[in-house]
C-alpha positions in Angstrom: 27.1 42.5 -97.1 25.4 39.9 -95.1 22.7 41.1 -92.7 23.3 40.7 -89.0 21.7 37.7 -87.5 18.8 38.4 -85.2 19.3 37.5 -81.6 17.1 34.6 -80.6 14.6 35.6 -78.0 14.8 33.4 -74.9 11.6 31.5 -74.3 10.0 32.1 -71.0 10.6 29.4 -68.4 8.6 28.3 -65.4 11.7 29.1 -63.3 11.7 32.8 -64.2 9.6 34.0 -61.3 11.6 31.9 -58.8 15.2 32.6 -60.0 16.0 35.2 -57.2 14.6 32.8 -54.6 16.5 29.9 -56.0 19.8 31.7 -55.8 19.1 32.8 -52.3 18.3 29.3 -51.2 21.4 27.9 -52.8 23.9 30.6 -51.8 22.6 31.9 -48.4 20.7 28.9 -47.1 23.0 26.4 -48.7 20.2 24.0 -49.7 20.5 21.2 -52.1 18.5 20.9 -55.3 15.9 18.6 -53.8 15.4 20.9 -50.8 15.1 23.9 -53.2 12.5 22.0 -55.2 10.5 21.5 -52.0 10.6 25.1 -51.0 9.7 26.6 -54.4 6.9 24.1 -54.9 5.4 25.5 -51.7 5.5 28.9 -53.4 3.6 27.7 -56.5 6.3 26.3 -58.8 4.9 23.7 -61.2 7.9 22.7 -63.2 10.2 19.6 -63.0 13.3 18.9 -61.0 15.4 18.5 -64.2 15.3 22.1 -65.3 15.8 23.2 -61.8 18.9 21.0 -61.4 20.3 22.3 -64.7 19.8 25.9 -63.7 21.5 25.4 -60.3 24.5 23.7 -62.1 25.1 27.0 -64.0 26.1 29.0 -60.9 26.9 26.5 -58.1 30.7 25.8 -57.7 31.6 22.1 -57.8 33.4 20.6 -54.7 36.7 19.0 -55.1 36.6 15.2 -54.7 39.4 12.7 -54.2 39.3 9.2 -55.7 38.9 6.0 -53.6 38.2 2.3 -54.3 34.6 1.1 -53.9 33.9 -2.4 -52.5 30.6 -4.4 -52.1 29.6 -7.1 -49.6 27.1 -9.9 -49.5 23.7 -10.0 -47.8 24.0 -9.7 -44.0 27.8 -9.7 -44.1 28.7 -6.2 -43.0 27.5 -3.0 -41.5 29.1 0.4 -40.8 28.5 2.7 -37.8 29.5 6.3 -37.2 28.4 9.4 -35.3 28.1 13.0 -36.5 27.2 16.2 -34.5 24.9 19.0 -35.6 23.4 22.2 -34.1 19.7 22.4 -34.7 16.8 24.5 -33.4 14.7 22.5 -30.9 11.9 24.9 -30.4 13.6 28.3 -30.0 16.8 26.9 -28.6 20.0 26.1 -30.6 20.9 22.6 -29.4 23.8 20.4 -30.1 22.7 16.9 -31.1 24.6 13.7 -32.2 23.3 11.5 -35.0 23.9 7.8 -34.7 23.9 6.1 -38.1 24.1 2.4 -39.0 24.2 1.3 -42.7 23.5 -2.2 -43.8 26.1 -2.4 -46.6 24.3 -4.8 -49.0 20.9 -3.1 -49.0 22.1 0.5 -48.1 19.3 0.6 -45.6 20.0 3.2 -42.9 19.1 3.4 -39.2 19.6 6.8 -37.7 18.7 8.3 -34.3 19.5 11.7 -32.8 20.8 11.9 -29.2 21.6 14.6 -26.7 24.1 12.5 -24.8 26.1 10.0 -26.9 27.8 8.0 -24.2 28.7 4.3 -24.6 25.4 3.1 -23.2 23.4 5.3 -25.6 25.4 4.1 -28.5 24.8 0.4 -27.5 21.1 1.1 -27.1 21.0 2.5 -30.6 22.5 -0.9 -31.8 19.7 -2.7 -30.0 17.1 -0.5 -31.7 18.7 -0.9 -35.1 18.8 -4.7 -34.9 15.2 -4.9 -33.7 13.9 -2.7 -36.5 15.9 -4.6 -39.1 14.9 -8.0 -37.7 18.3 -9.5 -37.2 22.0 -8.9 -36.6 24.9 -8.4 -39.0 27.9 -10.6 -39.0 30.5 -7.8 -38.7 30.3 -4.0 -38.1 33.1 -1.5 -38.9 33.9 1.4 -36.6 36.4 4.2 -36.3 38.1 4.5 -32.9 35.4 6.5 -31.2 35.6 6.7 -27.4 32.2 5.0 -27.0 33.7 1.9 -28.6 37.5 2.0 -28.0 38.8 3.3 -24.7 42.5 2.4 -25.4 44.4 1.8 -28.6 47.8 0.2 -29.3 49.6 -0.6 -32.5 48.5 -4.2 -32.5 45.1 -4.0 -30.8 42.5 -2.0 -28.9 40.7 -2.2 -25.6 36.9 -2.0 -26.1 34.6 -0.2 -23.7 33.2 -2.9 -21.3 29.5 -2.0 -22.0 30.1 -2.2 -25.7 32.1 -5.4 -25.4 29.2 -6.9 -23.4 26.7 -5.9 -26.1 28.9 -7.4 -28.8 29.1 -10.7 -26.9 25.3 -10.6 -26.3 24.5 -10.4 -30.0 27.4 -12.4 -31.3 28.7 -10.1 -34.1 32.3 -9.1 -34.8 33.4 -5.5 -34.1 36.2 -4.3 -36.4 37.9 -1.0 -35.4 39.5 0.7 -38.4 42.9 2.4 -38.5 42.9 6.0 -37.3 42.0 8.5 -40.1 40.9 5.8 -42.6 37.3 7.1 -43.2 37.3 5.7 -46.7 37.1 2.2 -45.1 33.5 3.0 -44.1 32.4 5.3 -46.9 28.9 3.8 -47.0 28.1 5.4 -43.6 30.1 8.6 -44.2 28.2 9.6 -47.4 24.7 9.6 -46.0 25.7 12.2 -43.3 26.0 14.6 -46.2 22.3 14.0 -47.0 21.4 14.5 -43.4 23.2 17.8 -43.2 21.9 19.0 -46.6 18.5 17.5 -47.1 17.1 16.6 -43.7 18.0 19.4 -41.3 18.0 22.7 -43.2 14.7 24.5 -43.5 12.8 22.3 -41.1 11.4 23.1 -37.7 11.7 20.7 -34.8 9.7 21.2 -31.5 11.9 18.8 -29.5 14.2 15.8 -29.8 11.3 13.4 -30.1 9.9 15.5 -33.0 13.4 15.5 -34.7 13.6 11.7 -34.5 10.0 11.4 -35.8 10.7 13.6 -38.8 14.1 11.8 -39.4 12.4 8.4 -39.6 9.8 9.8 -42.1 12.6 11.3 -44.2 14.6 8.0 -44.0 11.6 5.8 -45.1 10.8 8.1 -48.0 14.4 8.0 -49.2 14.5 4.2 -48.8 11.7 3.8 -51.4 13.8 5.6 -54.1 16.4 3.8 -56.2 19.9 4.0 -54.8 22.4 5.6 -57.2 24.8 2.7 -56.9 22.6 -0.3 -56.6 19.8 1.1 -58.7 17.4 -0.6 -56.4 15.3 0.6 -53.4 17.1 0.1 -50.1 13.8 -1.1 -48.5 13.4 -3.8 -51.1 17.0 -5.0 -50.8 16.6 -5.1 -47.0 13.8 -7.7 -47.5 16.3 -9.8 -49.4 19.0 -9.3 -46.7 16.8 -10.2 -43.7 17.1 -13.9 -44.5 20.9 -13.8 -44.0 20.9 -11.8 -40.8 21.7 -13.6 -37.5 18.6 -14.1 -35.4 17.9 -11.9 -32.4 18.5 -13.4 -28.9 15.6 -14.2 -26.7 16.5 -11.5 -24.2 17.0 -7.9 -25.1 20.3 -6.3 -24.1 19.7 -3.6 -21.5 22.3 -0.9 -21.9 20.9 1.3 -19.1 22.7 2.0 -15.9 20.7 1.0 -12.9 21.4 1.7 -9.2 19.3 1.3 -6.0 18.2 4.5 -4.3 15.9 5.5 -1.4 13.3 8.4 -1.7 14.3 11.0 0.8 12.1 13.3 3.0 12.2 15.9 0.2 10.6 13.2 -2.1 13.7 13.1 -4.3 16.4 10.6 -5.1 20.1 11.4 -5.6 21.9 11.0 -8.9 25.5 12.2 -9.1 25.5 15.6 -7.5 21.8 16.5 -8.1 18.5 15.3 -6.7 15.4 14.4 -8.8 11.8 14.2 -7.6 9.9 10.9 -7.3 6.6 12.2 -5.8 5.3 12.8 -2.2 3.6 9.4 -2.0 6.9 7.6 -2.2 8.8 9.2 0.7 11.0 6.5 2.4 10.4 3.8 -0.3 13.2 1.8 -2.0 13.6 2.7 -5.7 15.7 2.0 -8.7 17.3 4.8 -10.7 17.6 3.8 -14.4 19.6 6.1 -16.7 19.8 5.8 -20.5 20.2 8.4 -23.3 20.3 11.2 -20.9 17.0 10.3 -19.3 16.5 9.2 -15.6 13.7 6.9 -14.7 12.6 6.4 -11.1 11.2 2.8 -10.7 9.4 1.6 -7.6 8.3 -2.0 -7.8 7.6 -2.6 -11.5 6.3 0.9 -12.1 8.1 4.0 -13.5 6.9 6.8 -11.3 8.9 9.6 -12.7 11.1 10.5 -15.8 13.7 13.3 -15.8 16.0 14.7 -18.4 19.5 14.7 -16.8 20.8 18.1 -16.0 24.4 19.5 -16.3 24.0 21.4 -13.0 25.7 20.5 -9.7 24.1 20.2 -6.2 20.7 21.2 -7.5 17.2 19.8 -6.8 15.0 19.2 -9.8 11.3 18.7 -9.2 8.7 17.9 -11.9 5.8 20.4 -12.1 3.2 17.8 -11.1 5.2 16.8 -8.1 5.6 20.5 -7.0 1.8 20.9 -7.4 1.1 17.8 -5.3 3.5 19.0 -2.6 2.0 22.5 -2.4 -1.6 21.2 -2.2 -0.6 18.7 0.5 1.6 21.0 2.6 -0.8 24.0 2.4 -3.8 21.9 3.6 -1.8 20.5 6.5 -0.4 23.9 7.4 -3.9 25.5 7.4 -5.3 22.7 9.5 -2.4 23.1 12.0 -2.8 26.8 12.3 -6.6 26.5 12.9 -5.9 23.8 15.6 -3.4 26.0 17.4 -6.2 28.5 18.0 -7.8 26.1 20.4 -5.5 27.3 23.2 -2.1 26.6 24.7 -2.7 22.9 25.2 -3.6 22.3 21.5 0.0 22.1 20.4 0.9 19.4 23.0 -2.3 17.5 22.2 -1.5 17.7 18.4 2.0 16.2 19.0 0.6 13.3 20.9 -2.1 12.8 18.3 0.5 12.6 15.5 2.6 10.2 17.5 -0.4 7.9 18.2 -2.5 8.2 15.0 0.2 9.0 12.4 -1.2 9.9 9.0 -4.8 9.8 10.5 -4.0 12.8 12.8 -5.4 15.2 10.3 -8.8 13.5 10.4 -9.0 13.7 14.2 -7.9 17.3 14.2 -10.6 18.2 11.7 -13.3 16.4 13.8 -12.2 18.3 16.9 -12.4 21.6 15.0 -15.9 20.7 14.0 -16.7 20.0 17.6 -15.3 23.4 18.6 -17.7 25.1 16.1 -20.7 23.4 17.9 -19.9 23.7 21.6 -17.4 26.6 21.7 -13.6 26.9 21.7 -13.3 27.2 25.5 -14.9 23.9 26.3 -12.9 22.1 23.7 -9.6 23.7 24.8 -10.3 22.5 28.4 -11.1 19.1 27.1 -7.8 18.9 25.1 -5.8 19.7 28.3 -7.8 17.0 30.2 -7.3 14.4 27.3 -3.6 15.2 27.2 -3.2 14.6 30.9 -4.7 11.1 30.5 -3.1 10.3 27.1 -6.5 10.1 25.3 -5.3 11.2 21.9 -8.3 10.9 19.6 -11.4 12.9 18.7 -14.0 10.5 20.3 -12.2 10.9 23.7 -12.4 14.7 23.4 -16.0 14.5 22.5 -16.7 12.3 25.6 -14.9 14.8 27.8 -16.9 17.7 26.4 -20.2 15.9 27.0 -19.2 14.6 30.4 -18.8 11.0 29.5 -15.2 10.6 30.6 -13.1 7.7 29.4 -11.8 5.3 32.1 -8.7 6.5 33.8 -5.5 4.5 33.5 -4.1 2.6 36.4 -1.3 5.2 36.9 -3.7 7.9 37.8 -3.6 9.6 41.2 -4.9 7.5 44.2 -7.1 10.4 45.2 -10.1 9.8 43.0 -13.0 12.3 42.5 -15.9 11.6 44.9 -19.1 10.3 43.3 -21.3 13.4 44.0 -18.7 15.7 42.5 -18.3 13.5 39.4 -22.1 13.5 39.0 -22.1 17.3 39.3 -19.4 17.5 36.6 -21.7 15.9 34.1 -23.7 19.1 33.9 -23.1 21.3 30.9 -23.5 25.0 30.9 -22.0 28.1 29.5 -20.6 29.2 32.9 -19.5 25.8 34.3 -16.4 25.9 36.4 -13.3 24.2 35.1 -12.4 20.6 35.8 -9.3 21.7 37.7 -11.4 23.6 40.2 -13.4 20.6 41.0 -10.4 18.4 41.3 -8.9 20.8 43.9 -12.2 20.8 45.8 -12.3 17.0 45.8 -8.7 16.8 46.9 -9.3 19.2 49.8 -12.4 17.4 50.9 -10.6 14.0 50.9 -7.7 15.4 52.9 -10.1 16.8 55.5 -11.8 13.4 56.0 -8.4 11.8 56.6 -7.5 14.4 59.2 -10.8 13.8 61.0 -10.1 10.1 61.1 -6.7 10.7 62.8 -7.6 13.5 65.3 -11.3 12.8 65.8 -12.3 16.3 65.0 -13.0 18.5 62.0 -10.6 21.4 61.8 -10.5 23.6 64.9 -14.2 23.2 65.8 -15.8 20.8 68.2 -16.1 17.2 67.4 -19.5 15.9 66.1 -19.0 12.6 67.9 -20.7 11.9 71.3 -18.2 11.6 74.3 -17.3 8.1 75.2 -18.0 6.9 78.7 -14.8 6.5 80.8 -13.7 3.1 81.8 -13.5 1.7 85.3 -10.0 2.8 85.8 -10.2 6.1 84.0 -9.7 9.4 85.9 -12.1 12.3 85.4 -11.0 15.7 84.5 -9.1 17.7 87.0 -10.9 20.6 88.7 -9.1 23.9 88.9 
């Protein structure tokens, strides 16, 4: 009887401590072998990718694949473009993003860019960036009938989007829309989306859209330095060969942005669609240009971009940048405090302030502050009286108020009352004292004295008393007074 064969003891493997984690990453997190290798290396794995790949094949189900014919093109002859949407965590917010991808078919070099708004202008701008990074333009590019490219389709032709058609004419390439549902016709751009979904996005954290695009470029460049499974060459090296056959870039860059003239309103905002976006308090009333591209609004005054906003999906709302809100609060609070302090100078202060703003404009605040400083020195009552006097004669500035307070009156305008203040009274008004009578009292006294002098000239006597003039001698034909 033959003895039973002893069971071979399995040799320990470097994968043994990580097998539960590997199964979790594959089944629950749905990561690829390359991503699993990145994760377990961070936990201390020191083995190779080969044994990891063989282990994953033992339990991962194989997807069904359908056959299709592969074709190759020459250098610079063809490219393929497509869009794909994903939901990623930007910060702590799940956000839907659209990935634009362009593949140069000969080299397999890929340009990709993530967008929040994939309208026709954003898609055209991605073409511009791809051509500039590659250093030239392809002869023809294949598309499916996406709405950003084709706005109407018939059996024997299509109607291109006008912005897309202008971009095609600007760069001189041929746009070829494929038949509906024929995704195998551009398989070179379809396949890389699987790597984006499986290798780029899972397990990574992105702070915002800019961080997502920055990490995507780093991932793309790293992948371009590895041998492609079909060409067995590096896409970056083949792109260097392809550049010599690309069509040259035009002298002027195609601007896909939408630009419209606007005017900055009193609320320091410009309108766009149904919302309003801030431009800054220093630009109220100025003419501006609103430039919109890739969901971003730029406010341009002259040749300077004074504000950038992310377009909102709200309606009839006002969106103000934090720095513009801070500027407005600082500006409005200081003016409000100054106006409140100035109103404490009496009932005539408000009327004087209105005239000051009308005459001095933006410099009114400076004159108000100087008048408040004067009130601290000589007292509120004297300055309040001087404000009423200055308002009556239209002298709306701080030097005029200072002259009135010190007794050095500005010259009166020609439209003043014909009854001027007598010299002695004017000299008396120059005195300054804590208990000096008001200017109106002296004006009334001067008016009364002048009226009395006029009456004396007419009737020859002062009031009801006897006349101070000596009696005139009667003429030769005059009669004396009758005796009773």
